[in-house]
Every structure is written in structure tokens, then in C-alpha cells.
OpenMM code with the backbone's topology and positions (N, CA, C; nanometers):
from openmm import Vec3, app, unit

residues = "MET THR ALA VAL LEU THR ALA ALA ALA THR LEU ARG CYS ALA HIS SER ALA PRO LEU VAL LEU THR THR SER ARG GLU LYS PHE THR VAL ASP SER GLN ASN LEU LEU ALA ARG ALA ASP LEU LEU ALA ALA LYS ILE LEU THR CYS PRO ASN ASN PRO PRO CYS ASP SER VAL ASP SER ILE ASP LYS GLY LEU SER ALA THR LEU PHE VAL ASP ASP GLU PRO VAL VAL LEU ALA SER ALA ALA GLY ALA THR ALA ALA ALA GLY VAL LYS SER ALA THR TRP LEU VAL VAL SER VAL ASN GLN THR LYS LEU GLU ALA THR".split()
positions = [
    Vec3(-1.7146, 13.3981, 9.9134),
    Vec3(-1.6095, 13.2857, 9.9478),
    Vec3(-1.5076, 13.3260, 10.0436),
    Vec3(-1.4464, 13.2590, 10.1049),
    Vec3(-1.3217, 13.3145, 10.1186),
    Vec3(-1.1735, 13.2684, 10.1610),
    Vec3(-1.1158, 13.4089, 10.1396),
    Vec3(-0.9391, 13.2810, 10.2052),
    Vec3(-0.9338, 13.1154, 10.2027),
    Vec3(-0.8628, 13.0812, 10.1880),
    Vec3(-0.8045, 12.9541, 10.2599),
    Vec3(-0.6797, 13.0142, 10.2750),
    Vec3(-0.6393, 12.9299, 10.4625),
    Vec3(-0.5213, 12.9670, 10.5167),
    Vec3(-0.4085, 12.8737, 10.4802),
    Vec3(-0.2996, 12.8918, 10.4680),
    Vec3(-0.1888, 12.8157, 10.4600),
    Vec3(-0.0546, 12.8860, 10.5497),
    Vec3(0.0331, 12.7624, 10.5853),
    Vec3(0.1199, 12.7563, 10.6258),
    Vec3(0.2135, 12.8644, 10.6164),
    Vec3(0.1400, 12.9928, 10.5372),
    Vec3(0.1748, 13.1062, 10.5282),
    Vec3(0.1199, 13.2772, 10.5897),
    Vec3(0.0452, 13.1657, 10.6636),
    Vec3(-0.0954, 13.2980, 10.6997),
    Vec3(-0.0678, 13.3319, 10.9172),
    Vec3(-0.0956, 13.4556, 10.8933),
    Vec3(-0.0438, 13.4396, 11.0373),
    Vec3(-0.1344, 13.4638, 11.1431),
    Vec3(-0.1440, 13.4725, 11.2073),
    Vec3(-0.2531, 13.4467, 11.3153),
    Vec3(-0.2144, 13.4418, 11.4294),
    Vec3(-0.2635, 13.5521, 11.5875),
    Vec3(-0.2718, 13.5406, 11.7054),
    Vec3(-0.3544, 13.5252, 11.7898),
    Vec3(-0.2656, 13.4964, 11.9540),
    Vec3(-0.3426, 13.4918, 12.0601),
    Vec3(-0.4188, 13.6838, 12.0877),
    Vec3(-0.4830, 13.7039, 12.1830),
    Vec3(-0.5246, 13.8240, 12.1913),
    Vec3(-0.4599, 13.9183, 12.2591),
    Vec3(-0.3324, 13.8202, 12.2911),
    Vec3(-0.2340, 13.9051, 12.3829),
    Vec3(-0.1575, 13.9456, 12.2400),
    Vec3(-0.1186, 13.9554, 12.1455),
    Vec3(-0.0789, 13.9876, 12.0425),
    Vec3(0.0285, 13.8371, 11.9990),
    Vec3(0.0628, 13.7658, 12.0281),
    Vec3(0.2044, 13.6689, 12.0204),
    Vec3(0.0913, 13.5406, 11.9259),
    Vec3(0.2308, 13.4944, 11.8685),
    Vec3(0.1659, 13.4665, 11.7451),
    Vec3(0.1841, 13.3122, 11.7614),
    Vec3(0.0532, 13.2606, 11.6889),
    Vec3(0.0224, 13.1189, 11.6648),
    Vec3(0.1172, 13.0294, 11.5738),
    Vec3(0.2280, 12.9222, 11.6704),
    Vec3(0.2994, 12.8293, 11.5813),
    Vec3(0.2402, 12.7452, 11.5010),
    Vec3(0.2512, 12.7337, 11.3709),
    Vec3(0.2136, 12.6571, 11.3101),
    Vec3(0.2760, 12.5539, 11.2166),
    Vec3(0.2233, 12.4155, 11.2015),
    Vec3(0.3018, 12.3030, 11.1631),
    Vec3(0.1612, 12.2683, 11.0512),
    Vec3(0.2314, 12.2085, 10.9619),
    Vec3(0.1278, 12.1554, 10.8103),
    Vec3(0.1601, 12.0159, 10.8068),
    Vec3(0.1282, 11.9235, 10.8461),
    Vec3(0.1270, 11.8271, 10.7189),
    Vec3(0.0696, 11.7274, 10.6363),
    Vec3(-0.0068, 11.8470, 10.5704),
    Vec3(-0.0260, 11.8044, 10.4499),
    Vec3(-0.0045, 11.8563, 10.3685),
    Vec3(0.0504, 11.8033, 10.2635),
    Vec3(0.1620, 11.8152, 10.1431),
    Vec3(0.0597, 11.7789, 10.0408),
    Vec3(-0.0311, 11.7515, 9.9867),
    Vec3(-0.1186, 11.6923, 9.8923),
    Vec3(-0.1795, 11.7966, 9.8314),
    Vec3(-0.1877, 11.9107, 9.8757),
    Vec3(-0.2232, 12.0569, 9.8161),
    Vec3(-0.1131, 12.1567, 9.9086),
    Vec3(-0.1047, 12.2454, 9.8264),
    Vec3(-0.0330, 12.3260, 9.8298),
    Vec3(-0.0515, 12.5272, 9.7721),
    Vec3(-0.0089, 12.6254, 9.7486),
    Vec3(-0.0622, 12.7318, 9.7291),
    Vec3(0.0371, 12.8232, 9.7192),
    Vec3(0.1288, 12.8663, 9.6691),
    Vec3(0.2302, 12.8716, 9.6228),
    Vec3(0.3453, 12.8628, 9.7774),
    Vec3(0.3026, 12.7354, 9.7382),
    Vec3(0.4213, 12.6406, 9.7947),
    Vec3(0.4418, 12.5996, 9.9593),
    Vec3(0.3225, 12.6523, 9.9816),
    Vec3(0.3085, 12.6233, 10.1136),
    Vec3(0.1780, 12.5439, 10.1799),
    Vec3(0.1650, 12.4665, 10.2538),
    Vec3(0.0825, 12.3059, 10.2960),
    Vec3(-0.0116, 12.4212, 10.3290),
    Vec3(-0.1452, 12.3124, 10.2913),
    Vec3(-0.3439, 12.4493, 10.3320),
    Vec3(-0.3585, 12.3557, 10.4797),
    Vec3(-0.3746, 12.4896, 10.5527),
    Vec3(-0.4292, 12.4675, 10.7430),
    Vec3(-0.5647, 12.3797, 10.7516),
    Vec3(-0.5616, 12.2736, 10.7991),
    Vec3(-0.6394, 12.2165, 10.8270),
    Vec3(-0.6796, 12.1675, 10.9854),
    Vec3(-0.7755, 12.1781, 11.0199),
    Vec3(-0.8349, 12.1818, 11.1335),
    Vec3(-0.7300, 12.1466, 11.2631),
    Vec3(-0.6934, 12.0667, 11.1625),
    Vec3(-0.6311, 11.9901, 11.3110),
    Vec3(-0.4572, 11.9658, 11.3120),
    Vec3(-0.4069, 12.0311, 11.2040),
    Vec3(-0.3424, 12.1801, 11.2212),
    Vec3(-0.3370, 12.2843, 11.2956),
    Vec3(-0.4330, 12.3101, 11.3330),
    Vec3(-0.4549, 12.4388, 11.4087),
    Vec3(-0.5244, 12.4000, 11.5371),
    Vec3(-0.5876, 12.2845, 11.5084),
    Vec3(-0.5903, 12.2539, 11.7350),
    Vec3(-0.4229, 12.1797, 11.7580),
    Vec3(-0.3809, 12.2075, 11.6705),
    Vec3(-0.1838, 12.1939, 11.7400),
    Vec3(-0.1286, 12.2783, 11.7647),
    Vec3(-0.1622, 12.3585, 11.6902),
    Vec3(-0.0465, 12.4537, 11.7005),
    Vec3(-0.0449, 12.5042, 11.8463),
    Vec3(0.0901, 12.5813, 11.9066),
    Vec3(0.1525, 12.6338, 12.0053),
    Vec3(0.1821, 12.7298, 12.0103),
    Vec3(0.1593, 12.8354, 12.0941),
    Vec3(0.1729, 12.9759, 12.1806),
    Vec3(0.2836, 12.9994, 12.2423),
    Vec3(0.4285, 13.0180, 12.1748),
    Vec3(0.5099, 13.0481, 12.2289),
    Vec3(0.5644, 13.1617, 12.3621),
    Vec3(0.4886, 13.2667, 12.3265),
    Vec3(0.5742, 13.4064, 12.3723),
    Vec3(0.4904, 13.4821, 12.4149),
    Vec3(0.3263, 13.4304, 12.4681),
    Vec3(0.2682, 13.5113, 12.5345),
    Vec3(0.2643, 13.6057, 12.6140),
    Vec3(0.2506, 13.6970, 12.6150),
    Vec3(0.3279, 13.7969, 12.7881),
    Vec3(0.1715, 13.7856, 12.8708),
    Vec3(0.0509, 13.7622, 12.8747),
    Vec3(0.0045, 13.7363, 13.0030),
    Vec3(0.0359, 13.6493, 13.0296),
    Vec3(-0.0586, 13.6504, 13.1350),
    Vec3(-0.0299, 13.6302, 13.3113),
    Vec3(-0.1806, 13.4986, 13.3242),
    Vec3(-0.1851, 13.3996, 13.3154),
    Vec3(-0.0351, 13.2823, 13.2751),
    Vec3(-0.1071, 13.3120, 13.1401),
    Vec3(-0.0003, 13.2353, 13.0555),
    Vec3(0.0205, 13.2944, 12.9013),
    Vec3(-0.0267, 13.1680, 12.8480),
    Vec3(-0.0969, 13.1954, 12.7445),
    Vec3(-0.1625, 13.1253, 12.6558),
    Vec3(-0.0615, 13.0347, 12.6055),
    Vec3(-0.1404, 12.9313, 12.6153),
    Vec3(0.0171, 12.8047, 12.5139),
    Vec3(-0.0580, 12.7113, 12.4055),
    Vec3(-0.1943, 12.7340, 12.3509),
    Vec3(-0.2440, 12.6339, 12.2546),
    Vec3(-0.3995, 12.6720, 12.2188),
    Vec3(-0.3884, 12.6467, 12.1080),
    Vec3(-0.5331, 12.6482, 12.0931),
    Vec3(-0.6748, 12.6033, 12.1023),
    Vec3(-0.7191, 12.6746, 12.2042),
    Vec3(-0.8637, 12.5800, 12.2529),
    Vec3(-0.9987, 12.5192, 12.1752),
    Vec3(-1.0331, 12.6152, 12.0860),
    Vec3(-1.1082, 12.5805, 11.9487),
    Vec3(-1.0714, 12.6258, 11.8654),
    Vec3(-1.1884, 12.6282, 11.7712),
    Vec3(-1.2148, 12.7114, 11.6717),
    Vec3(-1.3513, 12.6855, 11.6286),
    Vec3(-1.3712, 12.8122, 11.7397),
    Vec3(-1.5571, 12.8667, 11.6316),
    Vec3(-1.6167, 12.9282, 11.5690),
    Vec3(-1.5172, 12.9107, 11.4276),
    Vec3(-1.6082, 12.9521, 11.3591),
    Vec3(-1.4807, 12.9998, 11.1782),
    Vec3(-1.4951, 12.9590, 11.0952),
    Vec3(-1.4258, 12.9448, 10.9945),
    Vec3(-1.3854, 12.8447, 10.9451),
    Vec3(-1.4007, 12.7416, 10.9840),
    Vec3(-1.4210, 12.6510, 10.8909),
    Vec3(-1.4816, 12.5872, 10.7647),
    Vec3(-1.4094, 12.5296, 10.6571),
    Vec3(-1.4472, 12.5321, 10.5958),
    Vec3(-1.5782, 12.3944, 10.5371),
    Vec3(-1.6885, 12.3879, 10.4350),
    Vec3(-1.7585, 12.3285, 10.4445),
    Vec3(-1.8119, 12.2852, 10.3141),
    Vec3(-1.6619, 12.3118, 10.1991),
    Vec3(-1.6657, 12.2656, 10.0713),
    Vec3(-1.4896, 12.1716, 10.0376),
    Vec3(-1.4246, 12.2289, 10.1098),
    Vec3(-1.2634, 12.1602, 10.0697),
    Vec3(-1.1975, 12.1096, 10.1816),
    Vec3(-1.1526, 12.0570, 10.1994),
    Vec3(-1.0761, 11.9192, 10.2338),
    Vec3(-0.9706, 11.8898, 10.2451),
    Vec3(-0.8837, 11.8514, 10.3036),
    Vec3(-0.8068, 11.7636, 10.3212),
    Vec3(-0.7299, 11.6296, 10.3485),
    Vec3(-0.7262, 11.5578, 10.3495),
    Vec3(-0.7439, 11.4403, 10.4280),
    Vec3(-0.8308, 11.3976, 10.5392),
    Vec3(-0.9775, 11.4571, 10.4619),
    Vec3(-1.0586, 11.4476, 10.5315),
    Vec3(-1.0949, 11.5428, 10.6311),
    Vec3(-1.0229, 11.6699, 10.7000),
    Vec3(-1.0052, 11.7598, 10.7338),
    Vec3(-1.0561, 11.8789, 10.6467),
    Vec3(-1.1486, 11.9486, 10.7120),
    Vec3(-1.1818, 12.0650, 10.6786),
    Vec3(-1.0529, 12.1887, 10.6337),
    Vec3(-1.0446, 12.2259, 10.5898),
    Vec3(-0.9089, 12.3653, 10.5385),
    Vec3(-0.9749, 12.4776, 10.6393),
    Vec3(-0.9361, 12.5901, 10.6681),
    Vec3(-0.9354, 12.6757, 10.7667),
    Vec3(-0.9359, 12.8053, 10.6827),
    Vec3(-1.0249, 12.8869, 10.7552),
    Vec3(-1.0792, 12.9633, 10.6383),
    Vec3(-1.0072, 13.1605, 10.7324),
    Vec3(-1.0290, 13.2434, 10.6142),
    Vec3(-0.9451, 13.4063, 10.6531),
    Vec3(-1.0867, 13.3968, 10.7595),
    Vec3(-1.1613, 13.3622, 10.7867),
    Vec3(-1.3138, 13.4206, 10.8703),
    Vec3(-1.2528, 13.3494, 10.9953),
    Vec3(-1.1804, 13.2775, 11.0186),
    Vec3(-1.1244, 13.1697, 11.1000),
    Vec3(-1.0934, 13.2747, 11.2502),
    Vec3(-1.1556, 13.2168, 11.3990),
    Vec3(-1.1546, 13.2985, 11.5583),
    Vec3(-1.1711, 13.1866, 11.5980),
    Vec3(-1.1486, 13.1970, 11.6964),
    Vec3(-1.1702, 13.0925, 11.8574),
    Vec3(-1.0898, 13.1460, 11.9236),
    Vec3(-1.0920, 13.0042, 11.9936),
    Vec3(-1.0152, 12.9848, 12.1489),
    Vec3(-0.9055, 13.0477, 12.1897),
    Vec3(-0.8708, 13.0547, 12.2533),
    Vec3(-0.6350, 12.9644, 12.3489),
    Vec3(-0.7205, 12.9035, 12.4439),
    Vec3(-0.5837, 12.8279, 12.5448),
    Vec3(-0.6032, 12.7824, 12.6364),
    Vec3(-0.4603, 12.8004, 12.6843),
    Vec3(-0.4924, 12.8103, 12.8457),
    Vec3(-0.3611, 12.8782, 12.9044),
    Vec3(-0.3944, 12.7192, 13.0414),
    Vec3(-0.2786, 12.6587, 13.0511),
    Vec3(-0.2280, 12.5431, 13.1303),
    Vec3(-0.3982, 12.4349, 13.0764),
    Vec3(-0.4344, 12.4488, 12.9967),
    Vec3(-0.5613, 12.3560, 13.0161),
    Vec3(-0.7203, 12.4479, 12.9593),
    Vec3(-0.6848, 12.5290, 13.0083),
    Vec3(-0.8148, 12.5910, 13.0995),
    Vec3(-0.8144, 12.7277, 12.9409),
    Vec3(-0.9646, 12.7626, 12.8598),
    Vec3(-0.9911, 12.8755, 12.8060),
    Vec3(-0.9465, 12.9745, 12.8615),
    Vec3(-0.8703, 13.0685, 12.8199),
    Vec3(-0.8167, 13.2049, 12.8427),
    Vec3(-0.8085, 13.3379, 12.7803),
    Vec3(-0.8242, 13.3190, 12.6388),
    Vec3(-0.8606, 13.4346, 12.5597),
    Vec3(-0.9350, 13.3772, 12.3977),
    Vec3(-0.8508, 13.4750, 12.3465),
    Vec3(-0.8904, 13.3979, 12.1821),
    Vec3(-0.8040, 13.4422, 12.0787),
    Vec3(-0.8137, 13.3935, 12.0162),
    Vec3(-0.7038, 13.3870, 11.8873),
    Vec3(-0.8101, 13.4890, 11.7555),
    Vec3(-0.7369, 13.4891, 11.6313),
    Vec3(-0.8325, 13.5238, 11.5207),
    Vec3(-0.6619, 13.5267, 11.4395),
    Vec3(-0.6984, 13.5567, 11.2795),
    Vec3(-0.6045, 13.5772, 11.1696),
    Vec3(-0.5525, 13.7104, 11.1235),
    Vec3(-0.4619, 13.6362, 11.1391),
    Vec3(-0.4094, 13.8685, 11.1114),
    Vec3(-0.4009, 13.8969, 10.9738),
    Vec3(-0.3124, 13.8097, 10.8970),
    Vec3(-0.3139, 13.8191, 10.7376),
    Vec3(-0.2750, 13.6559, 10.6923),
    Vec3(-0.3906, 13.6666, 10.5760),
    Vec3(-0.3969, 13.5555, 10.5342),
    Vec3(-0.2407, 13.5055, 10.4167),
    Vec3(-0.2060, 13.6578, 10.3911),
    Vec3(-0.0602, 13.5798, 10.2708),
    Vec3(-0.0983, 13.5367, 10.1698),
    Vec3(-0.1519, 13.5077, 10.1130),
    Vec3(-0.2477, 13.4551, 9.9877),
    Vec3(-0.3574, 13.4952, 9.9354),
    Vec3(-0.3643, 13.4572, 9.7786),
    Vec3(-0.4637, 13.5625, 9.7296),
    Vec3(-0.5444, 13.4845, 9.6514),
    Vec3(-0.5267, 13.3696, 9.6154),
    Vec3(-0.5462, 13.2262, 9.5335),
    Vec3(-0.6382, 13.1703, 9.4874),
    Vec3(-0.6810, 13.0798, 9.6495),
    Vec3(-0.7669, 12.9778, 9.6400),
    Vec3(-0.8507, 13.0340, 9.7878),
    Vec3(-1.0256, 13.0391, 9.7571),
    Vec3(-1.0781, 13.0951, 9.7907),
    Vec3(-1.1997, 12.9728, 9.8481),
    Vec3(-1.2923, 12.9159, 9.9068),
    Vec3(-1.3739, 12.8394, 9.9596),
    Vec3(-1.4383, 12.8635, 10.0200),
    Vec3(-1.5676, 12.8582, 10.0383),
    Vec3(-1.6667, 12.8587, 10.1313),
    Vec3(-1.6634, 12.7696, 10.2669),
] * unit.nanometer
topology = app.Topology()
chain = topology.addChain("A")
for resn in residues:
    res = topology.addResidue(resn, chain)
    for name in ("N", "CA", "C"):
        topology.addAtom(name, app.Element.getBySymbol(name[0]), res)
């Protein structure tokens, strides 16, 4: 079992810029934080990447989606998640989970 990510999780691109997460699924929360689903992560923005060209969005989720826990038909994102970022629509680097910030909910 792996921890499930919520809006309180910290994710960063390979250049240490944070991913700005927005969650809209309020059906299920942990510590008053919405669960992070696949669509939420794919909509994340990267606003302060120092690279040239800067990472600006999530291009892909290559691993770490739950096979058992879904919210609104979307798999939730796990602490093991990682993938690629995009710069101006072109794959540029990677992103990863830095901190889960919750210990109450796990899934596979």
C-alpha cells in the first residue's frame, strides 16, 4: 500500500519548481484536503521553473496511479507517482513527489 496524494502534497519539477495543484473533487477528503486525481495532476501548472525553456505543465504521469481507488471515475495519485513535464508543449524534464503530507489513507 502506498500513501494517496491530496491537495496538500508537494510535487516539484526536476529544476525544483513547485507544481501548482488545483483539486475539484470534494467527495472524499483527508485532513480537509481533496484527494488528487489524475485529471487534477494533468492540469497542474509550473509557474516558477528557472530552466530555459521553463517547465510549465505536466506532460505525463508515467507511474503512481491507483488501480483500486477512484474519485469521479478518475484514479487517485499515489506517493510513488512520477512523470514528465512540458515546456511550451514539448517534453522537457521530469516531476516527482517531494512530500505526501498525510498518513491516513493508502491504496494500491
